[in-house]
N, C-alpha and C positions, 0 to 999 in steps of 0.2 A: 436449264433453269436453276437458279440459286436455291439452296436449302431454305425452307421456311421454318422459322422458330415461332411457335405460338405460345403466348403467355396469357394465362387466364386464371381466375380465382380457383376454379376446380378443374381437375384433369380427369377425363373419363378413361380409366384404365381398362384394357381388354378383359381382365379378369372380373371387373365389376359388371360389365354389360357388353354384349357383342355389338359392334357398330351397326350391323344390319337391323338390329332391333331398337336402335337408339333413335332420338329425334333428328330432324333434318339438319340442324346446325352441327351436331356432333358428327354426322355422316359427312357433311361438307368439309369439316375440318380434317377428318380422317383422310378423305380423298386428297386434300392438299398435302398433308404430311406424307402419305404413301407415295405420291408422285414425286416428291422432292427429297425422300429419305429424311424427313423432318424431325424436329424436336418439339415436344409439348411439355411446358414447364408450368407448375402452379402449386397451390396449397394441397396438401394431402387430405385435408379434412380432419387431421388429427392434432391433438394438443399434447405437448411434452413438457416435462420438468427439466430436461437436459439443457445445459448452457452451451453445449457444443453441437449446434444444429447444422447438419449437412444434408444436401439433397440425396434422396434414394434414386439412383439412375438404373433403369432397366430398358432393354431393347426387345421389341416384339416385331419380328419380321423387319420391315423397312423403317419403323418408327421408334424413336428413342423417347422414353418418358422419364421425366425428372420431377419428383414431388418432395415438398418440404413441410415439416410440421411447424406449427406456431407454438410459442410459449403461452402459458395460461394468461400472462399479463397482456401479451399482444392480441390474443384471442378476444379478451374483454375490451381492450382500448382501441385496437385497430379494427378488428372485424365487427364485433357487436357494437363497439363505440362509434368510431368515425365513419366507417362504411355504412352501417345500418341505422345509426341514430342521428347522423348528420347529413351525409351525402344523399342517402336514399330519400329521406323526406324533403330535403332541399330540392333535389332534381325532380321530385314529383309535386312540387308546389305546396308542401305542407310545412310551412314555417312553424306552425303551432306545435308540431311534434319533434322539432329539433332539440336535441339535448347535447349542446356543445361544451367542450372544454379544451383548453390548450394542450392538456395532457393527451387527449385522444388524437389531436392533430400531430403532435410530435411522434406518437406511436405509429400513426399512419405513414409519416415520412420515414420513420425508422425501418419499418417493414419493407417499404419500397427500396430503401437503400440496401438492406441486408439481402433481399432477393436479387437485386442487381449485381451485387458482389458474387453471388453464387452463379447467376446466369452468365456473367462475363467469362467464367472459367470453362463454360460449355460451348461458347460461340466459336464460329469459324469466320474468317475475314469477309467472305462473300455472302453471308447469311442475310435473308430478309426477315426482319423481326416484326411480328404482328401482335400487338397488345390489345386485349379485350377488356373493356368495361371500366367502371369507376373505381375499382379497387387499386388500380395501378397508374394513376395520373402522373406520378413522379418517376416512373421507370426510365423514360427517355432521358430526363435530366440527369438522373444518377448514372446511367450508362455513358452519357457524354462526358461526365466528370472523370469516368474511368478510361477516357480516350477511345471509346467505341465509335467507329466510323461507319458501321453498317446502316442501311436504310431502316428506319423504325417507323412503323405506322400504328395508329390507334383507331379503334372503332368503339363508339359508345352505343350500347344496346338500349339504354333508357333515354328518356327525354333530356334535352338540354334546357335549363330554366331561363326565363327572361332575365334581363339585366336587373330589374327591380327586385326580383327574388334572389338572384345570385349575390348581389352586393350586400344583402343582409348577412351573408356568411363572412366572418372576420378574415378568413384566409382566401377570399375570392381571387385577389390579384396574384397571390403566390401560386394558386392552383393553375390559373390560366398561363402564367409565366412558364410553369413546368410543362403544360400542355403544348406550348409553342415550340418545344424542343423536338416534337415529333415531326417527321417529314411530311406525313399525311395524316389528317384528322378527319375521320369519317363519322357521319351521323346518319340516322335512319331516314330523315325526311328533309325536304327543302326548307320547311318551316324551322326546323332545328338549326340548319345552316344559317338562315337569316337571323335567327335569335342570337347565335354565337357571333355573327358578324356585327350585329348591333352593339354588342359589348366591346368588340375589338375597336370599332370606330368611335363610339361615343364615350366609352370609359377609358380606353387606353390611347385614343388619338391615333390609332393605326390606320392603315390603308388597305384597300382590296383591289386586286386586278380582275379583269373579266374572266380569266381562266381559273379563278378561285384561289390564287396566290394571295397570301396576306403578309403584311409587314407590321410588326408591333414590337415594342420593347427591344429593338435592335435585332429582331429575329425574323426569319422567313419560314413560312410553312404553307401548306396547301390544304384547303378545306373542300369537301365534296360530300354529297349525300349518296348513300348506298342502301336503298331499302331492302332489308332482309326478306327472304321469301321461304317457300317450302318446296319439298320434292313433290311437285303437283301430280305427276304420273303415279308415284308410289301411293299417295293418298287416295287417288281415284281407284287404284287396284284394291287397296285395303277396304275401302268403303263398299265396293261391289261385292267383295267376299263376305261382307257382314249380312247379306240377304239371307244366309242360312245359319247365322249365329244364334245359338240357343239363348244367350244372354239378351240379345236384341229382341228375339221373339218373346221372351218373358216380359220385357218392358212394354212392348206393343200390346200384349194380352192384358197386362195389369192396368194400363192407363185407360183403355177402352175409348180412345178418341184419336182422331187423326190430326188434332191441333195441339201438338206438343211444343212447348217453348223450352229451349235448352240454353243454359249458361254454364260455362266451364272456366274456372279461374283459380289461381292460388288464393288462399285466404289472406288477403292483404288489403290495407286501407286504401291503396291506390285503385282498387278495382270497382269501387262504388257499389258494393253489394247491398248495403242498407238502403240506398236510394233506389236500387233495382227492385228490392222487395216492396218498397213503397209504391213504385210505379205499377207493379202487378196488383197491389191492393186498390189503387185508383182505377185500374181497368175493371176489376170486379164490381167496384162501387158504382162507377159511372156508366158501365156497359154490361148490364146484368145478363145480357144474352150469352156472355162468355162463361157464366157460372155453370159448372158441370161439363161444359164442352171443351174446356182447356185444362192442361196440367203444366205447371212450371217446374222443371227439373233443374235445380242448381247444384252443381258439383263443385266443391271448394275444398281441396285437400289442405290440411293444416300446414301453415308456413310459419317458421320461427315461433313455434308454439309456446316457448318459454318466455317470450317478450311480453310485457304487460299489455301493450296496445293490441297485440294480436289475440290475447286472451279476452280482452274486452270486446273486440269485434265479434268473436265467436259467440259470446254471451248475448250480445245485442241481436245477432242474426237468428239465434235459436229462439229468442223471445219474440222477435218480429214474425218469424214463420209460424210459431205457435198461435199468435194472436190472429193471423190471417186464416189459418186452418180452423181455428175455433169459431171465427165469425162466419165463414162461408162453407166450411166442409160439411160432409154428411157421412153416414155410416159406410157408404160405398164410393165416396169421392174425397180425395185429399188434394186441395188446390196446389200446395207447394210441397215438393219433395226435396228436402235440403240435406245433402250428404257431405260429411267431412271425410271423404276417403278418395283415394285415387283409383283410376281404372286404366286398363291397358288401352293403348292407342286404338286397337281394332274395335274395342267396345265403344269408345268415344265416337269414332267415325260412324259406327252404326247408329248411335243415338242421334248424331247430327243428320244422318241420311233420312231418318224417319221422323224428323221434326218439321213443323211448319215454320218455326222462327228460331234463328240463332240470335241470342240477346247478348251483345258484346258492348258494355257501357262503362269502360274504365273512366275514372276521373282524369288520369294521365297515363299514357302508355307510349313507349318508344315506337313499337310497331303493332303488336298483338297478332300472333300467328294463329290463334284460335279462329279469328275472323277468316283467315285464308283457308284454314283447314275446313271450316264450315262450307265455304263456297265449293271447294274441290270435292267434297264428299256428297254433294247433292245429285239427285237423279236428274239427268238432262231432260227427261220427259215431264217431270213434275217437281221443279225445285222449290225449296223453301225460301224464306226472306231473311236477309241479314239486316238486323237493326244495329247500328254502329255509332259509337260515341264520336263526336267531332274532335275529341281530344286524343283519340287513338291514332298512331301514325298511319295505320291502314286506311283511314278516311281519305288520305291524300290520293290513294290509288283506286278507291272504290266510291266514286262520287254518286253512283247509282244505287248504292245501299240506302236504306232509310237512315239518314244522318240525324242524330239527336243530341241534345244537351243533357247529359246525365244528371245535372243539378236541377232539372225540371221534371220531376216524377210525373206530373200530369201530362206534360208534353210527350214523355216516353210512353205513357199509357195510351195516348192518342195514336202514336206510331204503332203500338201493339194492336190496337183496334183496326187500324188501316191494313196492317200486314195480315191479320186473321181474315179480313174480308177481301183481300186483294184478288182480282181476277187472275186466272192462270196466264193470260197473255202478258200482263204487266210483270208478274213474277218471272216469267221467262226472259223478258227484256232486261230486267235489272240483273238477273243472275248471269246472263250471257255477257254483259258488259264486264262484270267482275271476273268471270271465268276466262275471258279472252286475255285479261291482264295477267292472270296467273299462268296461262299457257305461254305468254310472251316473255316472262321473266321468272325463273325459278331459283332455287337456292344455289345450284351449281353456277349459274350466271353471276349471282351475287359475289361469291367468293372469287371467281375468275376476274371479274371487273375490279375488285379491290386489289388483288395481287398485281394485276397489270398496272393499275394506277400507282401503286407503291414502287414497282420496278422503275417506272419512268419519272418518279419524283426526284427533286433536287435535294441532295444530302445537306442537312444543316451542319454548319461548321462553326 
């Protein structure tokens, strides 16, 4: 098998965290790299004042790691600017939060170009190149300019926006033109593929073949969906071990109810947390029987805490939680426990395992692995209920979850009421449907399917 070269925004170096303790995606990438004596290239996470930037290359057993610093200017204009203030909100349907400038776009292209020049020097002729996410849409185009003939694949972890949203971006055509230089373009869901193809056909006048091959702007590529998953058996094992976890026992003792509602998300405007709090408020207001008998635990580790929008989200959530707790709480019961801190995976799986409801209601999400971890962590004898946003990619795989519209807090409240009263027989049926899906397709199969599809793709010339 050819050596696999992975290019991503951040590289998980062995010294930072052992692969076996990492998340499923990192483990899957490590497995691919180890099997092929691969190379992992990306940003170091550091910012430098040096004008002579070169990758730091280190080898650890079979894997080569290469990381690069960003200049302060590129950090502001490429990373904070175009990636996080333009592409992230656009791809999550938040045109109101886009802060666009041509300077940011030029910086974005410049970083993709400079990274490509450094990557080129590390490549071998038979390498398979796998590029991850929205930070590097121009990598294939730049590598083709450098006469690289290796197969190059791209996978987008976040949603692909509708044509109406994407065309609001001044650079949309140039972005898609660059994306078409990849031999294989992977998305999370069928819906994302169809949304992309709508743009190709109606905006570019391109054509699509039944096998997913697309022709547009004089280029040929292939498009397919590859729904990312989790290491199901690992999550099952971890969750079973939490039955004797002191932290989980503390939680159970403190809430004094078997009707725990759990949400776990990064603190981000795409997660719909304000609307989620509103839904719980409607539950307590319209279904008073759940006062004192439920507790809502929302874990939301701070994300991009220095960015204004994220500071505002945190303030609003703290205010909302305070109002709900003040209105309905008592000296021995707190309705909402809102925590801006992270927890180890083992603790989270224990919280999931001992909850009646997993509340996963993002406004937009590429996939959402929390939904899958929630299902895998449940007790087969007495599972909880997954309430899932229709706008999460996971909804395509879990039709028997309680699917909701997160923009309708009263509708979500009704789903919460349904889940809290749901008979065990119905809970088992819904859970088994989702669990069977997880057992049939895990993270290892995801990465294998992608690599096989890339190997058999036709090289763009």
